[in-house]
C-alpha positions as CSV (number, residue, x, y, z in Angstrom):
1,M,119.2,-77.8,-96.6
2,Y,115.7,-77.6,-95.1
3,G,117.1,-77.9,-91.5
4,T,119.6,-75.1,-92.2
5,L,116.9,-72.8,-93.6
6,K,114.7,-73.6,-90.6
7,K,117.6,-72.8,-88.3
8,I,118.0,-69.4,-89.9
9,F,114.3,-68.6,-89.5
10,A,114.5,-69.6,-85.8
11,F,117.6,-67.5,-85.3
12,A,115.8,-64.5,-86.8
13,G,113.5,-64.4,-83.7
14,S,111.2,-61.4,-83.8
15,K,112.7,-60.4,-87.2
16,K,111.1,-63.3,-89.0
17,G,108.6,-60.9,-90.6
18,L,111.4,-58.9,-92.2
19,L,113.0,-62.0,-93.6
20,K,109.7,-63.2,-95.1
21,K,109.1,-59.8,-96.7
22,S,112.6,-60.0,-98.2
23,L,111.8,-63.4,-99.6
24,L,108.5,-62.2,-101.0
25,F,110.2,-59.2,-102.8
26,S,112.9,-61.6,-104.1
27,F,110.2,-63.9,-105.5
28,L,108.4,-60.9,-107.1
29,S,111.7,-59.9,-108.6
30,G,112.0,-63.4,-110.2
31,L,108.5,-63.0,-111.7
32,F,109.4,-59.6,-113.2
33,S,112.6,-61.2,-114.5
34,A,110.6,-63.9,-116.2
35,M,108.6,-61.3,-118.1
36,Q,111.6,-60.7,-120.4
37,F,110.7,-64.0,-122.1
38,A,107.3,-62.6,-123.0
39,A,109.0,-59.5,-124.5
40,L,111.4,-61.7,-126.5
41,F,108.6,-63.9,-127.6
42,V,106.7,-60.9,-129.0
43,V,109.8,-59.7,-130.9
44,I,110.8,-63.1,-132.2
45,G,107.2,-63.8,-133.3
46,A,107.1,-60.6,-135.3
47,L,110.5,-61.3,-136.8
48,V,109.6,-64.8,-137.9
49,S,106.3,-63.7,-139.4
50,D,108.0,-60.7,-141.0
51,N,105.4,-58.5,-139.3
52,R,106.7,-54.9,-139.6
53,D,103.9,-53.3,-137.6
54,G,105.6,-51.0,-135.0
55,K,103.1,-51.9,-132.3
56,F,105.0,-55.2,-131.6
57,I,108.0,-53.1,-130.8
58,C,106.0,-50.9,-128.5
59,I,104.5,-53.9,-126.7
60,S,107.9,-55.5,-126.3
61,L,109.4,-52.3,-124.9
62,G,106.4,-51.9,-122.6
63,I,106.9,-55.4,-121.2
64,M,110.6,-54.9,-120.8
65,A,110.0,-51.5,-119.1
66,V,107.6,-53.1,-116.6
67,S,110.1,-56.0,-116.1
68,L,113.0,-53.6,-115.5
69,I,111.1,-51.2,-113.2
70,G,109.6,-54.1,-111.2
71,R,113.0,-55.7,-110.7
72,I,114.5,-52.5,-109.5
73,I,111.8,-51.8,-107.0
74,T,111.5,-55.3,-105.7
75,T,115.3,-55.8,-105.5
76,Y,115.6,-52.5,-103.6
77,F,113.0,-53.5,-101.0
78,S,114.4,-57.0,-100.8
79,T,117.9,-55.7,-100.1
80,M,116.7,-53.2,-97.5
81,E,114.8,-55.9,-95.7
82,Q,117.8,-58.2,-95.8
83,T,120.1,-55.6,-94.4
84,E,117.7,-54.7,-91.6
85,T,117.1,-58.3,-90.8
86,G,120.8,-59.1,-90.5
87,Y,121.7,-56.2,-88.3
88,C,118.6,-56.4,-86.1
89,M,118.5,-60.1,-85.5
90,V,122.2,-60.2,-84.5
91,A,121.7,-57.1,-82.3
92,E,119.0,-58.9,-80.5
93,K,121.2,-62.0,-80.1
94,R,124.1,-60.0,-78.8
95,I,121.8,-58.3,-76.2
96,H,120.3,-61.7,-75.3
97,I,123.8,-63.2,-74.8
98,G,125.0,-60.3,-72.7
99,D,121.9,-60.5,-70.5
100,R,122.1,-64.3,-70.2
101,L,125.8,-64.3,-69.2
102,R,124.7,-62.4,-66.1
103,Y,122.7,-65.4,-64.9
104,I,125.1,-68.2,-65.9
105,P,127.2,-69.8,-63.1
106,M,130.8,-68.5,-62.9
107,G,132.0,-72.0,-63.6
108,Y,131.1,-71.4,-67.3
109,F,133.8,-68.7,-67.5
110,N,136.3,-71.2,-66.1
111,K,135.6,-73.7,-68.9
112,N,135.2,-71.1,-71.6
113,S,137.9,-68.5,-72.1
114,I,137.3,-64.8,-72.7
115,G,138.7,-65.2,-76.2
116,N,136.1,-67.9,-77.0
117,I,133.2,-65.8,-75.7
118,T,134.6,-62.7,-77.6
119,A,134.8,-64.7,-80.8
120,I,131.2,-65.7,-80.5
121,V,130.0,-62.2,-79.9
122,T,132.2,-60.6,-82.6
123,T,133.5,-62.9,-85.4
124,T,130.8,-65.6,-85.2
125,L,127.8,-63.3,-85.0
126,G,129.5,-60.9,-87.5
127,D,129.4,-63.7,-90.1
128,V,125.7,-64.2,-89.4
129,E,125.1,-60.4,-89.4
130,N,126.7,-59.9,-92.8
131,S,125.6,-63.0,-94.6
132,A,122.7,-64.9,-93.2
133,A,119.8,-62.9,-94.6
134,R,121.6,-62.3,-97.9
135,V,122.5,-65.9,-98.4
136,L,119.0,-67.2,-97.5
137,V,117.3,-64.8,-99.9
138,S,119.9,-65.6,-102.6
139,V,119.4,-69.4,-102.2
140,L,115.6,-69.4,-101.9
141,G,115.2,-66.5,-104.4
142,G,117.4,-68.4,-106.9
143,F,115.3,-71.5,-106.4
144,F,112.0,-69.6,-106.8
145,N,113.2,-67.9,-109.9
146,S,114.3,-71.2,-111.4
147,V,111.0,-72.7,-110.6
148,A,109.2,-69.8,-112.2
149,L,111.3,-70.2,-115.4
150,V,110.5,-73.9,-115.5
151,I,106.8,-73.1,-115.2
152,V,107.2,-70.7,-118.1
153,L,109.0,-73.4,-120.2
154,L,106.2,-75.9,-119.4
155,V,103.7,-73.3,-120.8
156,F,105.7,-73.0,-124.0
157,D,106.4,-76.8,-124.4
158,W,105.8,-79.4,-121.7
159,R,108.6,-81.6,-123.1
160,I,111.2,-78.8,-122.7
161,G,109.8,-78.0,-119.3
162,L,110.3,-81.5,-118.1
163,V,113.9,-81.5,-119.2
164,A,114.5,-78.2,-117.3
165,A,112.7,-79.6,-114.2
166,A,114.9,-82.7,-114.3
167,G,118.0,-80.5,-114.4
168,V,116.8,-78.4,-111.5
169,L,116.1,-81.5,-109.4
170,I,119.5,-83.1,-110.1
171,Y,121.3,-79.9,-109.4
172,L,119.5,-79.6,-106.0
173,A,120.5,-83.2,-105.2
174,A,124.1,-82.4,-105.8
175,A,123.9,-79.2,-103.7
176,E,122.4,-81.2,-100.8
177,L,125.3,-83.7,-101.0
178,A,127.8,-80.8,-100.9
179,L,126.1,-79.4,-97.8
180,R,126.2,-82.7,-96.0
181,K,129.9,-83.1,-96.8
182,S,130.8,-79.7,-95.5
183,A,128.7,-80.0,-92.3
184,A,131.3,-81.6,-90.1
185,L,134.1,-79.5,-91.5
186,S,132.1,-76.3,-90.9
187,G,132.0,-77.0,-87.1
188,V,135.8,-77.6,-87.1
189,R,136.4,-74.4,-89.0
190,Q,134.2,-72.5,-86.5
191,H,136.2,-73.9,-83.6
192,T,139.5,-72.9,-85.3
193,Q,138.3,-69.4,-85.8
194,E,137.4,-69.0,-82.2
195,S,140.9,-70.4,-81.2
196,L,142.5,-67.7,-83.5
197,V,140.6,-64.9,-81.8
198,E,141.5,-66.4,-78.4
199,S,145.2,-66.5,-79.2
200,V,145.3,-62.9,-80.5
201,L,143.3,-61.6,-77.5
202,E,145.6,-63.5,-75.1
203,Y,148.7,-62.1,-76.8
204,I,147.4,-58.5,-76.5
205,Q,146.3,-58.9,-72.9
206,G,149.6,-60.4,-71.9
207,M,151.8,-58.0,-73.8
208,G,153.4,-56.8,-70.5
209,I,154.5,-60.3,-69.6
210,V,155.6,-61.0,-73.2
211,K,157.9,-57.9,-73.2
212,A,159.1,-58.4,-69.6
213,F,160.3,-62.0,-70.2
214,G,161.3,-61.7,-73.8
215,L,158.7,-64.1,-75.0
216,E,157.9,-62.2,-78.3
217,R,159.2,-65.1,-80.4
218,D,157.3,-67.8,-78.5
219,S,154.0,-65.8,-78.4
220,T,154.3,-65.0,-82.1
221,Q,154.8,-68.7,-82.8
222,S,151.6,-69.4,-80.9
223,I,149.6,-66.9,-83.0
224,G,151.3,-68.2,-86.1
225,S,150.1,-71.8,-85.2
226,A,146.5,-70.6,-84.8
227,I,146.6,-68.7,-88.1
228,K,148.0,-71.8,-89.9
229,A,145.3,-74.0,-88.3
230,S,142.7,-71.5,-89.5
231,C,144.2,-71.5,-93.0
232,R,144.3,-75.3,-93.0
233,D,140.7,-75.9,-92.0
234,N,139.4,-73.3,-94.4
235,L,141.3,-75.0,-97.2
236,K,139.9,-78.4,-96.1
237,L,136.4,-77.0,-96.3
238,T,137.1,-75.5,-99.7
239,K,138.6,-78.7,-101.1
240,A,135.7,-80.8,-99.8
241,S,133.3,-78.7,-101.7
242,V,135.3,-78.4,-105.0
243,P,134.2,-81.9,-106.4
244,Y,130.6,-81.1,-105.7
245,D,130.9,-77.7,-107.3
246,A,132.3,-79.5,-110.4
247,I,129.3,-81.8,-110.4
248,K,126.9,-78.9,-110.1
249,Q,128.7,-77.1,-113.0
250,A,128.5,-80.3,-115.1
251,V,124.7,-80.6,-114.4
252,V,124.1,-77.0,-115.5
253,R,126.2,-77.3,-118.7
254,V,124.8,-80.7,-119.7
255,F,121.2,-79.7,-119.2
256,S,121.7,-76.3,-120.9
257,V,123.0,-78.3,-124.0
258,L,120.1,-80.7,-123.7
259,L,117.6,-77.9,-123.7
260,L,119.3,-76.4,-126.7
261,L,119.4,-79.7,-128.6
262,A,115.8,-80.6,-127.6
263,S,114.5,-77.2,-128.9
264,V,116.3,-77.7,-132.2
265,W,115.2,-81.3,-132.5
266,F,111.5,-80.5,-131.9
267,W,111.7,-77.7,-134.4
268,L,113.2,-80.0,-137.0
269,D,110.5,-82.6,-136.6
270,G,107.9,-79.9,-137.0
271,S,106.4,-80.3,-133.5
272,L,107.7,-76.9,-132.3
273,P,107.0,-73.6,-134.1
274,L,110.1,-71.6,-135.1
275,A,109.3,-68.7,-132.7
276,Y,108.9,-71.1,-129.8
277,G,112.1,-72.9,-130.8
278,L,114.1,-69.6,-130.9
279,I,112.8,-68.4,-127.5
280,L,113.6,-71.8,-126.0
281,V,117.1,-71.8,-127.4
282,I,117.6,-68.4,-125.7
283,A,116.1,-69.8,-122.5
284,S,118.5,-72.7,-122.5
285,F,121.3,-70.3,-121.7
286,M,119.4,-68.5,-118.9
287,V,117.2,-70.9,-117.1
288,F,119.9,-72.2,-114.7
289,N,121.6,-68.8,-114.1
290,D,119.7,-68.0,-110.9
291,L,119.9,-71.6,-109.7
292,E,123.6,-71.7,-110.2
293,N,124.1,-68.5,-108.2
294,A,121.9,-70.0,-105.5
295,G,124.0,-73.1,-105.4
296,N,127.2,-71.2,-105.1
297,M,125.7,-69.3,-102.1
298,A,124.4,-72.5,-100.6
299,S,127.9,-73.5,-99.7
300,L,127.9,-70.7,-97.1
301,L,124.7,-72.0,-95.5
302,Q,126.5,-74.7,-93.6
303,M,129.1,-72.3,-92.2
304,L,126.3,-70.0,-91.1
305,A,124.6,-72.9,-89.5
306,A,127.7,-73.7,-87.6
307,S,128.0,-70.1,-86.5
308,M,124.4,-70.1,-85.3
309,D,125.0,-73.4,-83.4
310,T,128.0,-71.8,-81.6
311,A,126.1,-68.6,-80.7
312,N,123.1,-70.7,-79.5
313,S,125.4,-72.9,-77.3
314,I,125.3,-70.2,-74.6
315,D,121.5,-70.8,-74.5
316,D,122.2,-74.5,-73.6
317,T,123.9,-73.5,-70.4
318,P,121.3,-73.4,-67.6
319,V,120.9,-70.1,-65.8
320,M,120.7,-69.9,-62.1
321,D,117.5,-68.1,-61.3
322,E,114.9,-69.8,-63.6
323,K,112.7,-70.4,-60.6
324,G,113.7,-67.3,-58.6
325,A,111.4,-64.7,-57.2
326,D,111.6,-61.1,-56.3
327,I,112.0,-61.3,-52.5
328,T,112.7,-58.7,-49.9
329,P,114.5,-60.5,-47.0
330,K,113.2,-59.9,-43.5
331,S,116.7,-59.1,-42.3
332,S,120.3,-59.1,-43.4
333,E,121.3,-62.0,-41.2
334,I,123.4,-64.6,-43.2
335,V,123.4,-68.2,-42.2
336,F,125.7,-71.0,-43.6
337,D,124.0,-74.4,-43.0
338,K,126.2,-77.4,-43.6
339,V,127.6,-76.0,-46.9
340,D,129.6,-78.1,-49.2
341,F,131.2,-76.8,-52.4
342,S,133.7,-78.0,-55.0
343,Y,135.5,-76.7,-58.0
344,A,135.4,-79.6,-60.4
345,D,136.9,-82.5,-58.3
346,R,138.6,-80.2,-55.8
347,K,136.6,-79.8,-52.6
348,I,136.8,-76.2,-51.2
349,L,134.2,-76.1,-48.4
350,D,133.2,-79.0,-46.2
351,Q,130.1,-78.9,-44.0
352,V,130.6,-75.2,-43.2
353,S,128.0,-73.8,-40.7
354,F,128.1,-70.4,-39.0
355,T,126.0,-67.3,-38.6
356,I,126.7,-63.7,-39.5
357,P,124.3,-61.6,-37.4
358,E,122.6,-58.5,-38.9
359,K,124.5,-55.2,-38.7
360,T,127.7,-56.8,-37.3
361,T,131.2,-57.1,-38.7
362,T,132.4,-60.6,-39.4
363,A,136.0,-61.2,-40.6
364,I,136.9,-64.3,-42.5
365,V,140.6,-65.2,-42.2
366,G,142.8,-68.1,-43.0
367,P,145.6,-69.4,-45.2
368,S,145.5,-68.9,-49.0
369,G,143.2,-71.4,-50.7
370,A,141.3,-72.1,-47.5
371,G,138.0,-71.0,-49.1
372,K,137.5,-67.5,-47.8
373,T,136.7,-65.8,-51.2
374,T,134.5,-68.8,-52.1
375,M,132.3,-68.3,-49.1
376,C,131.6,-64.7,-50.1
377,N,131.0,-65.7,-53.8
378,L,128.5,-68.2,-52.6
379,I,126.6,-65.6,-50.7
380,A,126.4,-63.5,-53.9
381,R,125.5,-66.7,-55.7
382,F,128.3,-66.5,-58.3
383,W,128.2,-70.3,-57.8
384,D,125.6,-72.6,-56.2
385,V,126.4,-74.8,-53.2
386,N,126.8,-78.5,-53.8
387,A,125.0,-79.3,-50.5
388,G,123.5,-77.5,-47.6
389,K,122.2,-73.9,-48.0
390,I,122.9,-70.3,-47.4
391,T,120.1,-68.0,-46.2
392,I,119.7,-64.2,-46.0
393,G,116.9,-63.2,-43.6
394,G,115.8,-66.8,-43.5
395,T,115.4,-67.2,-47.3
396,D,117.6,-69.5,-49.3
397,V,119.7,-67.4,-51.7
398,R,118.6,-69.9,-54.5
399,D,115.0,-68.7,-54.1
400,F,115.9,-65.2,-55.1
401,K,116.1,-63.9,-58.6
402,L,119.7,-62.8,-59.0
403,D,118.7,-59.2,-59.5
404,S,116.6,-59.3,-56.4
405,L,119.5,-60.9,-54.4
406,M,122.1,-58.5,-55.6
407,K,120.0,-55.5,-54.5
408,N,120.9,-56.5,-51.0
409,I,124.7,-57.0,-51.5
410,S,127.5,-54.6,-52.3
411,M,130.9,-56.0,-53.1
412,V,134.4,-54.4,-53.1
413,F,137.0,-56.6,-54.6
414,Q,140.8,-56.6,-54.3
415,S,141.2,-56.4,-58.0
416,V,139.0,-53.5,-59.2
417,Y,137.7,-53.4,-62.7
418,L,136.6,-50.1,-64.2
419,F,135.1,-49.8,-67.6
420,A,136.3,-47.6,-70.5
421,D,133.8,-44.9,-69.7
422,T,133.5,-41.7,-67.6
423,I,134.3,-41.8,-63.9
424,E,130.7,-40.8,-63.2
425,N,129.3,-43.7,-65.2
426,N,131.7,-46.1,-63.5
427,I,130.4,-44.9,-60.1
428,K,126.8,-45.1,-61.4
429,F,127.1,-48.9,-61.9
430,G,126.1,-49.0,-58.2
431,C,122.8,-47.1,-59.1
432,P,122.2,-46.3,-62.8
433,D,119.4,-43.9,-62.0
434,A,121.5,-41.8,-59.6
435,T,121.8,-38.0,-60.1
436,H,125.1,-36.2,-60.5
437,E,124.6,-34.8,-57.0
438,Q,124.2,-38.3,-55.5
439,V,127.3,-39.4,-57.4
440,V,129.4,-36.5,-56.0
441,E,128.1,-37.2,-52.5
442,A,129.1,-40.9,-52.8
443,A,132.5,-39.8,-54.1
444,K,133.0,-37.5,-51.1
445,K,132.2,-40.2,-48.7
446,A,134.7,-42.5,-50.5
447,C,137.4,-39.8,-50.3
448,C,137.8,-39.6,-54.0
449,H,136.1,-36.3,-54.8
450,N,139.2,-34.3,-54.6
451,F,141.3,-36.2,-57.0
452,I,138.4,-36.6,-59.4
453,S,137.8,-32.8,-59.4
454,A,141.5,-32.2,-60.1
455,L,141.3,-34.2,-63.4
456,P,140.9,-32.1,-66.6
457,D,137.3,-33.2,-67.2
458,G,136.4,-34.0,-63.6
459,Y,133.6,-36.6,-63.4
460,D,133.4,-36.6,-67.2
461,T,136.9,-37.9,-67.5
462,V,137.0,-41.0,-69.6
463,I,139.3,-43.6,-68.1
464,G,141.0,-46.4,-70.0
465,E,139.9,-50.0,-70.1
466,G,140.3,-51.5,-66.7
467,G,141.1,-48.1,-65.2
468,G,144.6,-48.2,-66.4
469,T,145.0,-44.4,-66.2
470,L,144.4,-44.5,-62.4
471,S,146.4,-45.7,-59.5
472,G,145.4,-48.7,-57.5
473,G,144.3,-46.6,-54.6
474,E,142.2,-44.3,-56.9
475,K,140.5,-47.3,-58.5
476,Q,139.8,-48.8,-55.1
477,R,138.1,-45.5,-53.9
478,I,136.0,-45.3,-57.0
479,S,134.9,-48.9,-56.3
480,I,134.0,-48.0,-52.8
481,A,132.0,-44.9,-54.1
482,R,130.2,-47.3,-56.4
483,A,129.3,-49.5,-53.4
484,M,128.2,-46.5,-51.4
485,L,125.9,-45.3,-54.1
486,K,124.2,-48.7,-54.2
487,D,123.6,-48.5,-50.4
488,A,122.9,-52.2,-49.9
489,P,122.4,-53.6,-46.4
490,I,125.1,-56.3,-46.9
491,V,128.7,-55.3,-47.7
492,I,131.4,-57.8,-48.7
493,L,135.0,-56.6,-48.7
494,D,137.3,-59.1,-50.4
495,E,140.8,-58.1,-49.3
496,A,139.9,-54.5,-50.5
497,T,143.1,-53.1,-49.0
498,A,145.5,-55.9,-49.7
499,S,147.4,-54.2,-52.5
500,I,147.2,-50.7,-51.3
501,D,150.2,-48.7,-50.1
502,P,150.2,-47.4,-46.5
503,E,149.6,-43.8,-47.5
504,N,146.3,-44.7,-49.3
505,E,145.3,-47.4,-46.8
506,A,144.4,-44.9,-44.1
507,V,142.2,-42.9,-46.6
508,I,140.6,-46.1,-47.9
509,Q,139.9,-47.4,-44.3
510,Q,138.2,-44.1,-43.6
511,A,136.0,-44.6,-46.7
512,I,135.3,-48.1,-45.8
513,S,134.1,-47.0,-42.3
514,R,131.6,-44.7,-43.9
515,L,130.5,-47.3,-46.3
516,T,129.8,-50.0,-43.7
517,K,128.1,-47.9,-41.0
518,G,124.9,-49.7,-40.0
519,K,125.5,-52.5,-42.5
520,T,126.1,-56.3,-42.2
521,L,129.8,-56.4,-43.0
522,I,131.9,-59.4,-44.2
523,V,135.6,-58.8,-44.5
524,I,138.3,-61.0,-46.0
525,A,141.7,-59.7,-45.0
526,H,145.3,-60.7,-45.0
527,R,146.3,-57.8,-42.7
528,L,144.8,-58.9,-39.5
529,G,145.2,-55.5,-37.9
530,T,142.3,-54.2,-40.1
531,V,139.9,-56.8,-38.6
532,A,141.1,-57.0,-35.0
533,G,138.1,-55.1,-33.8
534,A,135.5,-57.2,-35.6
535,D,132.4,-58.5,-33.8
536,N,133.3,-62.0,-34.9
537,I,136.3,-63.5,-36.6
538,A,135.9,-66.9,-38.4
539,V,139.1,-68.8,-39.0
540,V,138.9,-71.0,-42.1
541,E,141.3,-74.0,-42.5
542,G,141.0,-76.8,-45.0
543,G,137.5,-75.8,-46.1
544,R,136.1,-75.8,-42.5
545,I,135.5,-73.3,-39.7
546,A,138.4,-74.1,-37.4
547,A,137.4,-71.5,-34.8
548,Q,135.5,-68.3,-34.4
549,G,135.2,-65.5,-31.8
550,K,136.6,-62.1,-31.0
551,Q,140.3,-61.3,-31.2
552,E,141.1,-62.0,-27.6
553,E,139.3,-65.3,-27.6
554,L,141.0,-66.6,-30.7
555,L,144.5,-65.6,-29.4
556,A,143.8,-67.6,-26.3
557,S,142.1,-70.7,-27.9
558,C,143.1,-71.0,-31.6
559,P,146.8,-71.9,-32.4
560,L,146.3,-71.1,-36.1
561,Y,145.0,-67.6,-35.5
562,R,147.7,-67.0,-32.9
563,Q,150.4,-68.0,-35.4
564,M,148.8,-65.8,-38.1
565,W,148.7,-62.8,-35.7
566,Q,152.3,-63.3,-34.7
567,S,153.2,-63.5,-38.4
568,Y,151.3,-60.3,-39.1
569,L,153.1,-58.5,-36.2
570,G,156.4,-59.6,-37.6
571,V,155.6,-58.3,-41.1
572,R,154.3,-55.0,-39.7
573,D,157.4,-54.6,-37.5
574,G,159.6,-55.3,-40.5
575,E,157.7,-52.7,-42.5
576,E,158.3,-50.1,-39.8
577,E,162.0,-50.9,-39.6
């Protein structure tokens, strides 16, 4: 139990102080609660002695009033501190996770699904948010209150106090055994809950495919299996704790009876005054109440510990720029020097060496799977090379802080993702501090100002998640506007026009020309006609640079490029027909 409690305090981070204050108020509440025995003792003493003086009633009522008011005040502050602790510490953790994910290699997202990560940020941390502080205070507060009552009993009669202390210790031992038993099952339950969230998210995201192929039944069965697994593991956890709950209940009942019998026995043998005996008889029914409540809440501690371990697992993944520095490169020249890279066991790049001169246009072409996109992702350091190095302005990209590196790079992807926000804020991702006027200027250069202005709310139009309310060409132009606003010296276009219709392609090409003026440009393209005028064309085959040069040179010397060009001309002629 100690390890779990320590884990909660560590998880609280900067909110440890709030948690400690909550515990303090909970302890004070326990002391105020114990005052009721003093009030009862005054009343019972007066009754036993047949003392009819009204002052005893006044004293008792005064003590009870102090006890009641004290408990109300301390409970209020304890509850407020618990609530603030829960929300604030989880808010900090969510922000921390969001920030850390920016610096984690992209390979992490290949091994961990979106559903898994979503479950951590929502369900897992939601459990911690709603329960951690409350459970901790209930468990420790219940223990503190029980200890306080045991101390009170020791003051009244040390023999009775020892019986109560023995009951508390045996109860805590049973609770510890229950926690250890549930430890392994809590981790399994946590994994099952994540799988459930993942299945539901996958079902929703793939709803179009489900409907198109009539897979409603199969998909529903998949979710049903996840729900059944969640139900099964929750039942296992409950069943594992039931025997120990029974033991704890038995301990409470047995020692309550023992306290009752001991109080009566000591009164009968004359070693305990009647007033003491009566107050101890009453105490026998109350001394374990708080401890019992704490024990019931303790069963949640292990589940919370498992949730915290899952949330902390992201911290175990090494980030990419721990030793990086804020560097301004001397130029925007990019050099690949004997670069090797693999996805898992599949080699993608093999001893790739070539140079992209500053303020030139370099096209990277080749068959699907040749490694074109990988090369661009390595420049932006979405992954790290396995061997060799990539430099910008003579500096290894691994020496940059990621934020410092990405200040120099703008990327326009084939698949554009837009956030469920206003169009203006989506463009501002390129430069969060930009003014409205700067946003409009970037939009004009990207040839998207006119269609934005035609929308009901203009730049304040809120678009759906992923930009689902916009066409492919419109999303692409907003992406280009975003890159223009960033105004980085290096621009990477990853098949930015591959899925664009011919009508929009001309407009987008015009926008791209404005974006790339005076920049170091890297273009990945299927349509070779869009890169025919490039300063240098690198042909990638089998993870190597098969050839490079201008259009005319490659047509004369590179059979692969000549074949690709003839194929392109055939497709284009077919489109024209």
